[in-house]
Every structure is written in structure tokens, then in C-alpha cells.
N, C-alpha and C positions, 0 to 999 in steps of 0.2 A: 786109240784116238788121242791126238796131241792135246796137251794142256797149255794154257796161256802162261801159267806161273808155277814154279816149284819153290817153296820156301824151305830152306834147309836150316833147321833149328827152331823149334816151336816153344821158345821160352819167352823171356821178357820182351825182346824186340821182334822176334819172328811172328809170334801169334797176333799182335796188333796189326802187323803188315798183312798177314793172311786174312784177318777180319776185314780190313779196309778194302782189300782187293776183291774179296767175295762180295762185299756190299756194293762194289762198283760194277758187278756183273762179270768179273773175270774168273775164269775157271782156275781153281787153285788146288794144288796138291801140297800137303805138308809132310815133310820128311823129318823124322825124329828117331834117335837111336834108343831112347828110353821107352820100353814097352808100356810102362805104367802111364806115361803121358799120352801115348798113342791110344791106348785103350780108354783112358778117361775122356779124352776129347771126342772120340767116336761114339761114346755113350752119353755125350752132352754134359760132361762134368767140367767145370771151370777150374783151371789151375791157379796158382798164386801169381797171376800176372796181369791183374787189372780187368779182365773180361768177366762178365757175369755168365751164369749157366744159360740164361735166356739168349745171350748173344752167341754163345757156342752152338746152341740148338738152331738158331737162325742160320748160322754158317753151314751146318750140316744139311738143313733143308734146301739151301741154295747150291748144294753139290760139293761142298768141301769135304775132304777126307784126309785123315792123318794116316801115315803108314811108316813102317820101318823097312820096307822093301826098296832098296836103292835103284832097282831096275826102272821104277817109275820116273826117275830123273831124266831118263833119255827121252821122255815124251814132252818135256817142257821147252817152250820157246824162250822163256826167261827163267833163270835160276838165281835166286838171291840168297846169299850165305849170311845167316844171322846167328852164327855160332857164338857161344859165350866166351868172353875173355875177362880175366881178372888179374890183379897184381899178385905175384908170388911173394915169398918171404924176402927175396932180394930186390923187391920193388920194380921188377920188370914184368911186362905183360906176358901171360901164358898164352901162347898162340897155338897150343896143341889142338884145341877143338877146331880152329880154322883149318889146320893141316889135315885133320881127319875128314872134315867136310869136303875139302878140295880133292883129296884122293878118291873119296867116294864118288863125287861128281865127275871127276876126270874119266873114270872107268866107263861112264855112260854118256859122256859129252858128245853132242852131235855138231856138225858144221852149222854156222849161222845162229847158234844159240847166243843169247846175251847173258853174261854172267856178271853179277854185281855183288860186291862185298859191302855189308852194312855193319859188320862187327866193329867195335871200338878197336883201333889199331894205330900203330905209329906211322908217321909219314914214310912212305917207301914200302909198306907191307904189300900192297896190291901188286906192284911191279916186281919187287925183288924177292918176295916170299910166296905169294899166292900164284903168280904167273908161272914160275918154273914147275910147280907141282901140277898145275892143270895141263901144261904143255907136255911134260914128260909122261903123264898118265894117259893122255888122250891121243898123242901123236899129232895134235892140231896146234896151230900157231895163233896166239892171241893177236888181235888186230888185223889178221888176214883171214883166218878160218872161223874165228868166233870173236864176239865183242866182249871186252873186259872193262869194268868201271868200278869206281868206289862212290858210295853215297852215304854220308853220315846219318845214322838214325837220330831222330829228334823226338822220340816217344817220351811223353810226360804222363805216366800213369795217374789216373784220377783227375786229369785236367779235362773238364767238360767244355772248355772254350776253344782249346787248340788241339786238333787231332791231325792225322796224316793228311786229310783233305785240305785243310786251310793253313797248314804250315808249309812254307816254301821248301822244296826239295832240292838240295845241292847235289850236283853230279859232276864227276870228273872222270873222263874216259881215257884209255890208253892212247887212242887216236881220236881225231874229230868224229870219225864215223862211229866209234864206240860210244862217244858222248851222245851223239844223236840217237843211237839205238836205245840207250838207256833212258834218254829224255822222252822218247816216244812212248816207252812203257810207263814211266812215272807220270807222264802227262795225263794218263787215264785215271790216276789216283789223286793227284795234287792239283790245286788250282794254279800253282805257279812253280815252274822249274827254273832253277838257277844253275847256269853252266860255269863250272870252274875251269881253269886252264888245263888241268890234268888231275890224275888221281892223287898226287902228292898234295896239291892245293886243297882238294876235297878232304883228304885225311887230316890236314892241318886245321881245317875248319872245326872238326870235332875236337882236336887238341885245344884250340883257343876257347871254344864254348865251354868245355868241361873245366878247364883251368880257371876261366873267368869266374865260374860259380864257386870253385873251391877257394880261390884267393880272396874273394869278397866275403865269403862266410868266415874265413880265417880272420879277416880284418874286424868284422863285427863280433866274433868270439873274443878276440883280444880286448875290444872295447867293453865287452860284458864284464870281464875280469877287472879291468881298470875302473869302470864305473861303480862296480860293487865296492871295491876297496876305497873309492873316493866318496862314497855315499851319494852317488848320482843315479837317478832313475833313467837307465838306458832306454827303456821302452818309450818314455816320454821324449827323450832325445830323438829317437827314430821317428816318432809321430810328427815332431816338428820339422825334422830334416826332410822328410818325404814331401813336404809342401813345396819344396823348391822345384820349379817347373823345368829345370835344365841342369845338366851336369851331375845329377845324383840319381842312383837307383837303390831303393831300399832292400837290404838283406837283413835277416833276423838271426840272432844267435840260437844255439840249441845245444843239446848234450853231446853232439858229434855229427859227423856227416855220413849218412847211409846212402843206399841206392846202388845202382849198377854202373853209373858213370864215375869211374875212378880218376883222380888227378893223375896226369901223365907228365913225366919228364922225358922229353925225346932224347935226352943224353943217353938213355939206355936203349939203344937200338939192337936188341938181341937178335932180331930177325936177319940182320945183315952182318953181325959180328963186328960192328964198328961203333964208335961213339963220335959225337960231335966235338969232344974235347972240353966241353964245359957244360955245367948243369943250368937249368932254369932256376935261378936262386929263389925267385918269388914262389915258384911251385913247391920247391923243397921246404921252404919256410911255412907255406900254407899247410902242407902235409903235417909238419911238426906241430903247428898250433892246433889244428883240428884233431890230431891224434891225442892231444893232452886233455881235451874236453871231458871225456868220460871220467878221468881221474879227478878233474876239478869238480865235477858233479858229486862224486863220492866224498871228496873233501868237504864240500858244502853240506852234504848230508850229516857227516860227522860233527861239523861245527854246530849245525842247528840242534842236533840231539844233545850235544854237550851244553849248549846255552840253556837247555831246559832240563838239565840235571840227569841226562841219560847217556849211556854209552852205546856205541854201535854194536858192541858184543852183547848179544841177547835181545837187541831191539827188534821189534816187529816192523818190517819195512814193506810197504805195498807199492809196487811199480805199476803205473797206469800207462798202457800203450807200449807194446814191445815191437811194433812194426817200424820200418824206416820212414814211412810217410803216412799222413793222416788218411783215415777212411779206406785203407787198403790192407790186405792180409800179407803183403810181401815183407819178409824180414831181412832181405839182403843187406848186409852191412849195417844193420841197426845197432846203435851204440848201447841199446838196452842189454845186450849180451855181456859186454865188458863191464858195464856198471853193475849188473846183477852179480857177476862173478866176483868182482872186487868186494862188494858188500858181503857176500857169503864168506870170502876169505877173512874178512874182519869180524866174522862171527854173528852177522845179522841173520835173523829168521825171516826168510824171504817169501813173499806171496806176490801174485800179479793179477791184473785184470786187463783184458783186451777183448772187445766184442768181435774181433776178427780172428783171434787165435785161440782155439779151444784147448790146445795143449802146448806147453812150453817147457823145454828142458835146458838145463845148464850142466855141462860136464856129465852128460848121460843121466842126470838126476831130474826127475819130474818136479817142477815148481808148482806148489798148490795154487789153483785158480780160484779167485773169489767168486762165489755164486751170487752173493748180494753185495754190490759195490758199496752201498751206503753203510751196511753193517761192517764190512771189512775196513773201510776208511775210518770209521769210528773206533774200531778195535786196534788199528795199527798205531804204533808210536810215531811213525813218519810215513806219509804218502808222497810219492814222487811222480809228478806228471812228466812223462818222457815223450808222449805223443798226444797231440790234441785231436783225438777223434771227436767229431762233432756231436756224437750221441752223449758225450759227457756233459752233465750239468755242473759246470765248474763253480758257479756261484754257490750252489747247494753243497758241493763237495768241500769248498773252503770253510763252510760253516760246520760241516759234519766232522771233518778230519781234525785230529789232535794237532798235527803239524802238517803243513802242505808246502812242498818245494815245487814251484812251477818253472820248468826249464824252457817253456815255450812262450812265456809272457801272455798267456791266454786268459788268466784270471783277472777279475777287476782289480784296479790299483788298490793296494793295501789289504787285499783279502788273503794273500799268501806271500811267502818268501819267494822272490823271483830271481832267476839267474842273473 
């Protein structure tokens, strides 16, 4: 029996899409190569991607099933590739997972299927990288035998105001017919569909949105360092600046930029073996600034301890919140890992607390988890708030902790040292 949708890749972006489609009454098959993920989902267990176990169970009761059998892809009218991409050491996107998903799909691709790529990718990926793999593996031609489009994912884990349904969906198809086929599908999920001129424009939307975030976080991170050195309360500056009703959008500093959306410089078009000949200098600088923040936090830790007659070496340091975002268990790109590693290298005795992370390891070494937050904060020479989970009573912690460094500006003014 045909399925309405096959989601290829049930991780950070794919699972929320499968959840939204299932809730909209669409028949969904989820394809995933990791057997542990497949087994966990089919038994109602929620992975570290923002869904709860109750939501997964509701998906199952509505007919959703995860599978590692690629043959099921041939049953789908629409196939959406949500394979993970990440920056490699050379700062280029690793498109290996997209290629593997495409080859798997191509072997089972049927005429008239609509194929959409949602993975983060460079402009040109859909046409110049994905399309040849699908065509050579299936013997079908994109735009004639099957529809091909790109739609940037806009998933914001933990955001209860904006989800897939009420966030406009951008779509760019290889041909006008491809765009309309993809729009017809997404129109069943989203209240509004926005048509781009083509897949390159849709891919560039993701590029702009992601880099906008990173550049503005870099700006406010630089302001944090400047304001600290100048004796200015940055958090009060932001509070006042955000009252401006036009021309300003508030961003807040932090210990680093985590998450799945990486800053992209399209100068590195590895998928086409060519470059534009120049970099996006603002993006490169933002990457540099944001990458410095974990080191700056460690420097602030050392300075605070030194001001109170203590050395980092041998100091008991408690890290609060090791996930990349508040009230989630996802650790992708969290700056806590680098901060913890650097503190350990300096000789600190490290502990952590996070209500969403029962076990945490650095360099294959388990880090002790505080059972009693209050007791641990009182015992530690320095407590560092890296993520503001809302279960934390920060006013109480500020009183209990010997020293508290707040990297999120969440404590009351004057209650702790703030970034």
C-alpha cells in the first residue's frame, strides 16, 4: 500500500517533520540506518531531538513506523531527505550522508515521486550534487519523470510558539511543476508556502538565515568582551536597546554557539569542485569570534578564581547545563565540551549538573554528576552557568555558590559575575 511520505533520516530535522506530518493525518514511513534509533522509536522512546516519549507514542498510534528497510521508499509519493550535514575540519560541509540517502532512494525511486532535500547544503547542491545521483541510480530524469525541490528546514527545538505548521515553508523546485508538486505536499503541513525562483534561491535562504544568526551572535559576543573590560553592564545595554521599535533585533552573548545550524561560507563549494573566488568575510569573522568564546569563558574562570586567592589547578569547578539549548537534552555543538576540556587541561577538578543529561564524558572519561545541586554548588570553588535550564533556581544558587559565573545573563543583577 502506498505511503504519502517517506522521511529519510530521523534525527534533528527529520523526526519533527515526521511528527508534524503524522499529526496532520499523513501516512509516514521513517527510514533510518541506525538500528538503535529505529528500535527506540518503534518502542516509543524519544531520542535527543526535542520530541517527548508521549509524542513518539502518539505518532506510533497514528500509524508511523521507523524502518531500516530501504525497499519501503518505493511506496512513497513524496520522499524528503533530512540527512545530517556538519562542517569538517577543513570548514566544508560533509555531504556524505546526503549522497548515501540519495543512492538508497534512487534504487527504489518510482516515476511521479516528489523528492525534496531539507538538509543544510550549499547553493547548487540540489541541482549539481543530488540530482545526478538520483538520475544515475534510478534511470529517471528529474523534472520529467520525478519532481525535485529544495526546502530549507526551519526547526527550532524547544520553541513552543513556532513549529512546522505556523512557520512559512520556502520551496524551490527544479522546474515550476516541481515547485508546485512540493508546494502541494507542504501545503498539507504548513499554513503558508513561499515559492522561491528555484532550488538555488531556496538553498541561499538557509545560508542567509543561518549566517544572520551567527554574525549577530558574534557581534554581541564581541560587545560582551568589550563591555566587561570597560566596566559596562552589557545586559542592561541590551535591555535598553531592545526597546527600540525598529532597526534592532536583540541577540544575547553566551559561551559559544551550539546547535545543528552551522555558519556557512559558500566560497567552499566542495560539491561542485569550484569556488566563488572570494569568501564571505563577515561569516569568516563571525566563526572566528564565536570560536573564541569557550577560551574566553575559561579565561574568566581563571581570573575569578585568582581574584579570590585560588588557582585553576586543583580548583573544584561545577558546570551547570551542558546542552546547547535550554530545556533540551541535545548536546550537538555545545560549548560545554570545549570549556570542560580546557578546564581539565589546566588541572581543575570538574563536576557537572544537568537535569537533561544523566551521564557526561570528556575524552572518554566520565565526569561526576552532582546529585544534590545545592550541596555541589556550596562545595565547588567555582560554579559556571553554561545553559539556563528553567528548573534552576538561580537566585538561590547565587546565594549558595562560593563563586558563580553566569555566561547567560540569567541571574539577578549583582548576584553573580556575568559574561
